C-alpha positions in Angstrom: 65.3 -15.4 -103.2 63.7 -16.3 -106.1 65.3 -15.8 -109.6 65.0 -11.9 -111.1 63.2 -11.6 -114.0 65.1 -12.7 -117.6 66.1 -8.5 -117.8 68.5 -7.7 -121.5 71.1 -5.5 -121.0 70.6 -1.9 -122.4 71.6 -1.5 -126.1 73.1 2.2 -125.6 73.5 3.8 -122.1 73.3 7.4 -121.8 74.8 9.2 -118.5 74.2 12.7 -117.4 77.8 14.2 -116.1 78.0 16.6 -113.9 81.3 18.5 -115.3 81.4 21.2 -112.5 81.6 18.9 -109.3 85.0 18.2 -107.1 87.5 19.9 -106.3 88.7 19.6 -110.1 85.8 20.3 -112.5 86.2 20.5 -116.4 89.8 20.2 -116.2 89.3 16.7 -115.1 85.9 15.7 -116.0 86.0 16.3 -119.6 89.1 14.5 -120.4 87.6 11.9 -118.3 84.5 11.6 -120.4 86.7 11.9 -123.1 88.7 8.9 -122.7 85.7 7.0 -121.4 84.0 7.5 -124.7 86.6 6.1 -126.6 86.3 2.7 -124.7 82.7 2.3 -124.2 81.2 2.7 -128.1 77.4 1.9 -126.9 77.6 5.2 -124.6 76.4 8.5 -124.7 76.9 11.3 -122.1 75.0 14.5 -121.5 77.5 17.1 -120.5 76.5 19.4 -118.0 78.3 22.3 -116.7 78.8 26.4 -117.2 78.6 27.7 -121.2 82.4 28.5 -121.2 83.0 25.5 -119.2 81.2 23.0 -122.1 83.1 25.3 -124.3 85.8 22.7 -124.3 83.8 19.7 -125.2 83.0 20.8 -128.8 83.8 17.9 -130.7 83.3 15.0 -128.3 81.2 12.6 -130.4 78.0 11.1 -129.2 77.3 13.9 -126.4 74.7 16.6 -125.5 75.6 19.5 -123.9 73.4 21.4 -121.3 74.4 24.6 -119.2 73.5 25.5 -115.9 74.3 28.5 -114.4 75.2 27.8 -111.0 77.8 25.1 -109.1 77.7 23.5 -106.1 81.1 24.2 -103.8 82.4 21.5 -102.1 81.9 23.6 -99.0 78.4 24.8 -99.7 75.5 23.6 -96.8 73.0 21.1 -98.0 70.3 23.8 -97.3 72.1 26.3 -100.4 72.3 23.3 -102.6 69.0 22.2 -102.3 67.0 25.7 -101.9 69.4 28.6 -103.4 71.1 26.8 -106.1 68.3 25.3 -108.2 70.5 26.0 -111.4 73.3 24.3 -110.5 75.1 21.2 -113.0 74.3 18.8 -110.1 70.9 19.5 -110.0 70.0 20.0 -113.7 72.6 16.8 -114.3 70.4 15.0 -111.6 67.2 16.1 -113.7 68.3 14.7 -116.6 67.0 11.0 -115.3 64.0 12.5 -114.9 63.4 14.1 -118.6 60.1 12.8 -119.8 60.9 11.9 -123.6 63.0 8.6 -123.1 64.9 9.6 -126.4 66.8 12.3 -123.9 66.5 11.0 -120.3 69.6 9.7 -119.1 69.6 6.5 -117.7 72.5 7.5 -115.0 73.9 10.7 -114.0 77.9 10.7 -112.2 79.5 13.6 -110.1 82.2 14.4 -108.0 80.6 17.0 -106.2 79.9 17.6 -102.3 78.8 14.4 -100.9 76.1 15.6 -98.4 74.4 18.1 -101.5 74.5 15.0 -104.1 73.1 13.0 -101.5 70.2 15.3 -100.5 69.5 16.7 -104.4 68.9 13.3 -105.7 66.4 12.2 -102.9 64.5 15.5 -103.3 64.5 14.7 -106.8 64.1 10.9 -107.3 62.5 9.8 -104.6 63.6 6.8 -102.2 61.7 3.6 -103.2 58.5 2.2 -100.6 60.4 0.1 -98.5 63.0 2.4 -97.9 63.9 5.3 -95.7 67.5 6.0 -96.4 69.6 6.0 -99.6 73.1 4.5 -99.1 76.4 4.6 -100.8 77.8 1.4 -101.7 81.4 0.8 -103.2 84.2 -1.7 -104.2 87.0 -2.4 -102.4 89.7 -4.7 -103.3 90.5 -8.2 -101.8 92.9 -11.2 -101.6 90.4 -13.5 -104.0 91.8 -11.1 -107.0 87.8 -9.8 -107.0 85.6 -7.0 -104.4 84.0 -6.8 -101.6 81.2 -4.2 -102.3 80.8 -2.1 -99.0 77.6 0.3 -97.8 77.0 2.3 -96.0 80.2 5.0 -97.2 79.2 8.1 -95.7 75.4 8.7 -96.4 74.0 7.8 -93.0 76.3 8.1 -89.7 73.3 6.8 -87.5 71.3 3.8 -88.3 68.8 2.0 -87.2 68.7 -2.0 -87.2 66.2 -1.7 -90.0 68.4 0.3 -91.9 71.1 -2.2 -92.0 68.5 -4.8 -93.5 67.5 -2.2 -95.9 71.0 -1.6 -97.2 71.7 -5.3 -97.2 68.6 -6.1 -99.4 70.3 -3.1 -101.9 73.4 -4.2 -101.8 72.3 -8.0 -102.5 70.7 -6.3 -106.1 74.0 -4.7 -106.6 76.3 -7.4 -106.7 73.7 -9.6 -108.4 73.7 -6.8 -111.2 77.7 -6.2 -111.4 78.3 -9.7 -110.6 75.8 -11.8 -111.8 75.2 -13.9 -108.5 72.3 -14.3 -107.8 73.0 -15.1 -104.3 75.6 -13.1 -102.8 76.5 -13.5 -99.0 75.9 -11.1 -97.0 78.6 -9.8 -93.8 77.5 -7.4 -91.2 80.1 -5.4 -90.1 81.2 -6.2 -86.1 84.0 -6.4 -83.7 83.1 -9.7 -83.6 82.2 -13.1 -85.6 80.0 -14.1 -82.2 76.5 -13.0 -82.2 76.3 -11.6 -78.5 78.9 -8.8 -79.6 78.4 -5.3 -80.8 75.9 -2.7 -79.8 72.1 -3.2 -79.8 71.3 -1.7 -82.7 73.9 -4.7 -84.3 72.6 -7.0 -82.5 68.9 -6.3 -83.9 70.2 -5.7 -87.1 72.1 -9.2 -86.6 68.7 -10.8 -85.9 66.7 -9.1 -89.1 69.1 -10.6 -91.2 68.9 -14.2 -89.6 64.9 -14.1 -90.1 65.6 -12.4 -93.3 67.9 -15.3 -94.9 65.5 -17.8 -93.3 62.9 -16.9 -95.0 65.3 -17.0 -98.2 65.6 -13.4 -98.8 69.3 -13.0 -98.7 72.2 -14.7 -98.4 73.4 -13.6 -95.0 76.5 -14.9 -93.9 76.8 -13.7 -89.9 79.5 -11.1 -88.5 82.4 -10.1 -90.0 85.6 -7.8 -88.6 87.5 -5.8 -90.9 90.0 -7.9 -92.1 86.6 -9.7 -93.4 86.2 -7.3 -96.0 90.0 -7.7 -97.6 89.9 -11.0 -97.0 87.7 -11.5 -98.9 85.0 -13.7 -97.0 81.5 -12.5 -98.1 80.5 -10.6 -101.1 79.1 -7.9 -99.5 79.5 -6.2 -96.0 76.8 -3.6 -94.7 77.7 -1.5 -91.9 76.8 2.3 -91.3 78.1 5.5 -92.4 80.4 6.2 -90.3 82.0 3.1 -89.6 82.0 2.7 -93.7 83.7 6.0 -94.5 86.4 5.4 -91.6 87.3 2.0 -93.2 87.3 3.2 -96.8 89.9 6.4 -95.7 91.9 4.3 -93.8 92.3 1.7 -96.3 93.3 4.4 -99.2 95.6 5.9 -96.6 97.1 2.9 -95.7 97.6 1.6 -99.3 98.9 5.1 -100.4 101.7 4.8 -97.5 102.8 1.0 -98.6 102.9 2.6 -102.0 105.0 5.4 -100.7 107.1 3.5 -98.7 108.2 0.8 -101.1 109.4 3.7 -103.3 111.9 4.8 -101.1 113.0 1.8 -100.1 113.9 1.0 -103.7 115.2 4.2 -104.1 117.6 4.2 -101.3 121.1 3.8 -103.2 122.2 2.4 -106.6 121.6 -1.3 -105.7 117.5 -0.7 -104.6 117.5 1.6 -107.8 118.8 -1.3 -110.2 117.0 -3.9 -107.8 114.2 -2.0 -109.0 114.3 -1.6 -112.2 114.3 -5.4 -112.5 110.9 -5.6 -110.1 109.2 -3.0 -112.2 106.9 -5.0 -114.0 105.8 -6.6 -110.4 105.6 -3.3 -108.5 103.5 -1.8 -111.6 101.2 -4.4 -111.3 100.9 -4.2 -107.1 100.5 -0.3 -107.9 97.7 -1.2 -110.1 96.0 -3.6 -107.8 95.7 -1.6 -104.3 95.3 2.2 -106.4 92.1 3.5 -105.1 91.5 5.6 -108.5 90.3 2.2 -110.4 87.5 1.7 -107.7 86.1 5.0 -107.6 81.9 5.4 -108.3 79.8 4.3 -105.6 76.1 3.7 -105.9 73.7 6.0 -104.4 71.2 2.6 -103.7 67.7 3.2 -102.9 66.6 6.2 -105.1 64.5 5.6 -108.2 67.1 6.4 -110.1 70.8 5.7 -110.3 73.3 8.4 -109.7 77.8 7.0 -108.8 79.5 9.5 -106.5 82.9 9.7 -107.8 86.1 11.1 -105.4 86.0 14.9 -104.6 89.6 14.6 -105.4 89.2 12.4 -108.5 91.9 12.7 -111.2 91.4 11.4 -114.5 91.6 7.9 -114.1 89.5 7.8 -111.0 86.5 10.1 -112.8 86.9 7.6 -116.0 86.2 4.8 -113.7 83.3 6.1 -112.1 81.3 7.0 -115.2 82.3 3.0 -116.7 80.8 1.9 -112.9 77.6 3.7 -113.8 77.4 2.6 -117.4 78.0 -1.0 -116.0 75.0 -0.8 -113.4 73.0 1.1 -116.2 73.5 -1.3 -118.9 72.5 -4.1 -116.4 69.4 -2.7 -115.2 70.6 -1.9 -111.7 67.7 0.0 -111.3 65.0 -3.2 -111.7 66.9 -5.3 -109.6 67.3 -3.2 -106.4 63.1 -3.0 -107.2 62.5 -6.2 -107.6 64.6 -7.6 -104.3 63.3 -4.8 -102.1 59.8 -5.4 -103.3 60.3 -8.8 -102.3 62.5 -9.0 -99.3 61.0 -6.1 -97.6 57.1 -7.7 -98.2 57.7 -10.6 -97.6 59.5 -10.0 -93.7 57.0 -10.9 -90.8 55.2 -7.2 -89.6 57.3 -5.3 -87.4 60.4 -6.5 -88.8 60.8 -3.6 -90.9 60.5 0.0 -90.8 57.6 1.5 -92.3 57.3 2.4 -95.9 58.6 5.5 -96.5 56.2 7.2 -99.2 57.6 8.1 -102.4 
């Protein structure tokens, strides 16, 4: 892969926020926005929500409020969000990316709303890059190396072809490059074993495409990886379909929560264990922070002609602030330009028939 053209970080980043999305809406999103602005002096926010909700945002610095009359509920069908609620906070927030005036347009959008609706509306309004059939959700998971493993897809695409998995690898490599500064991030294909003969026919075919892309110098393909490799940090990026990725994500979050609860129970069994807990408190707090999924919130919808980030629907203020920070870092480091460059260079250079036909945007 040839080096990406020099891209200076953006001096100011403007993020559109769907203040009504998620299980808790403005009671979470607005405090998160306030905390985010305090920590990011080079950021501006476009707050989108109902007039009543935005009244509580009065006085926030570096913000602009945009009123929307409708809200996409967490259980709304995709068709309702896409065709009936045309003035929803979600749709209006995403639309801020497409404003013609650069001085007003947002560089990214963040929402904790309905995942299916967010993906559908984002794809409808922003379109995908040529050569990308489906956007994918990419997020970070902590690993034993003290860093993060990027994983995609995490739920946007339940059924994927081998060509889709190749596209995910290309987009994910651009994500790692933008966020971590690695020009040649390693890519692993999630499978039930490291051997090339294992896995479904789709996974085997995806392995062939990824090895061909590696041979051509387009991606740095490590090979097949297993579930435990995500947390070992074997590769910088792990690629899988959305069904497997979502199960892996929710399993890891559940395991981290269970371990934290078990440790708490053991340290509160008696006066002696409570005393031991006081002594061990600094270590316990550091452990809790390392496995706290709220600190890894913010999945990027990669493949779109605009940056959209998805926070957990159940996000509290810390988790939503983390998602805002993730979007800020991606926009500031020109993730969209990097994805476009890598997609164009990789997919166009692949031999004819090795990729899916480009989709018109």
